[in-house]
C-alpha positions as a Markdown table, in Angstrom:
| # | Residue | x | y | z |
|---|---|---|---|---|
| 1 | Met | -40.9 | -66.3 | 257.4 |
| 2 | Ser | -41.8 | -65.6 | 261.0 |
| 3 | Glu | -43.3 | -62.2 | 261.7 |
| 4 | Gln | -42.0 | -60.0 | 264.6 |
| 5 | Pro | -44.2 | -59.7 | 267.7 |
| 6 | Gln | -45.9 | -56.4 | 268.1 |
| 7 | Pro | -44.5 | -54.0 | 270.7 |
| 8 | Asp | -47.5 | -54.3 | 272.9 |
| 9 | Gln | -47.2 | -58.1 | 272.8 |
| 10 | Leu | -43.5 | -57.8 | 273.9 |
| 11 | Ala | -44.4 | -55.4 | 276.7 |
| 12 | Lys | -47.1 | -57.8 | 277.9 |
| 13 | Arg | -44.8 | -60.8 | 277.8 |
| 14 | Arg | -42.1 | -58.8 | 279.6 |
| 15 | Arg | -44.6 | -57.7 | 282.3 |
| 16 | Thr | -45.7 | -61.3 | 282.8 |
| 17 | Lys | -42.1 | -62.4 | 283.2 |
| 18 | Asn | -41.3 | -59.7 | 285.7 |
| 19 | Leu | -44.4 | -60.5 | 287.8 |
| 20 | Ala | -43.5 | -64.2 | 287.8 |
| 21 | Leu | -39.9 | -63.3 | 288.9 |
| 22 | Ala | -41.2 | -61.0 | 291.6 |
| 23 | Gly | -43.5 | -63.7 | 292.8 |
| 24 | Val | -40.7 | -66.3 | 293.1 |
| 25 | Leu | -38.5 | -63.7 | 294.9 |
| 26 | Leu | -41.3 | -62.9 | 297.3 |
| 27 | Val | -41.9 | -66.6 | 298.1 |
| 28 | Met | -38.1 | -67.1 | 298.8 |
| 29 | Val | -38.1 | -64.1 | 301.1 |
| 30 | Val | -41.1 | -65.4 | 303.0 |
| 31 | Leu | -39.6 | -68.9 | 303.2 |
| 32 | Phe | -36.3 | -67.5 | 304.6 |
| 33 | Tyr | -38.2 | -65.4 | 307.1 |
| 34 | Ile | -40.3 | -68.4 | 308.3 |
| 35 | Ile | -37.2 | -70.6 | 308.6 |
| 36 | Thr | -35.4 | -67.9 | 310.6 |
| 37 | Val | -38.3 | -67.5 | 313.0 |
| 38 | Val | -38.7 | -71.2 | 313.5 |
| 39 | Arg | -34.9 | -71.7 | 314.2 |
| 40 | Met | -34.8 | -68.7 | 316.6 |
| 41 | Gly | -38.0 | -69.8 | 318.4 |
| 42 | Gly | -36.5 | -73.3 | 319.1 |
| 43 | Asn | -34.0 | -71.9 | 321.5 |
């Protein structure tokens, strides 16, 4: 039988997942910003 993870382990895993998701979102926002600045600067 598999034992259930402890609540603190679940919270830690959830926090890590949220931080990773926030990091990906931040990278996408910065990338879109850079692309926009480069495209507008070319005119």
